[in-house]
C-alpha positions, 0 to 999 in steps of 0.5 A: 910410671911408678904412680901408675903401677901403684894405682893399678896395684891399689885398684887390683887390691880393691877388686880382690877385697871386694870379691872376697867380702862379697863371697864371705857375705854370700856364704853367710846369707846362703847358710841361713835357714828359714823358720817357716810355719808349722805344717797342718792337716798333713798326711803321714802317709803322703811322702815327698822325695827331695833330690838336692843339687845333683847337677852338671856343675856339682857332679858332672864333668864341669864340676869344680869339686873333684871328690863329687865327680869321683863319687858321682857314678855310684852315687847317681846310680843309687839316687836313681834307684831311690827315685824309681822306688819313690815313683812306684810308691806314688810319692811326690818327686821334687828335684831341687837345683841351685843357681847363682845370680850374684855377678861378683860370685860368678866372676870367681866361679860361674859353674853354677850361674843361672842359665849355664850348663852347670845349673842344669840337672846332671844328665845321668839323673833319671828325671821322672815326672815331678817338679823341678824347683830352683834355689839360690841359697842352701835352704830350698825352702827359700823358694816359696814354691816348695812350701806351697807344693808340699802343703798342696800335696798334704805331705807329712814326710820327706825323704832326702837324697843329694848333696852336700850332706854337710851343707845343703842337705843339712840346711834342708833338714833344719828347715824341714824340722822347723816346719814339723816334717818327719824326715828320712835321709838315704845313706847311700844316696847322699855324699859329702866332700869326704866320707868323714864329713858325710858321716858326721852330718848323718850322725848329727841328723840322727841326734835331731831325730832324723831317720837315716835309712839304707837300701 
């Protein structure tokens, strides 16, 4: 009996170590930013709005991050205003949503697993005609369809809204700068886990030459 319990304990510890190691590796690889190819023949007047990770599993009722839920009503209302303004101006609209396909990660938290409710765009988001692209890492440019679409539209400037300012929005900024895009981030239409983290991220954006704009 004691041997059985010991083996069971060792098996449990092995599984925990495996999950923890996989999570650590996932976080490292997910944070890597693509270099990309510098854009050519872009039109500075051609603008694309990227709406990042506003999903049922981030801001919706099944979100595992309480602060996102608490901020969601005002945040999504502001994002919708930006979307409507972009549509009026004829900007390209691109909605980015995350999905997790790693089975070990989904054992720990399946709120964003592929095909789940959490992987869908938040139902309060006003989805106007545009493209919906998926990503499996922080940087949406890991989906080659984003590069293709922006090049096809000769986009020279990106406007970013969404979450999280310190993570996926930051990765998007870095990847877009690598490609030579002009970038603006709408202050009232991005959030972080805390206001301090968000403001720190916005300050870093400014240092990188990103325009932080308000309504």
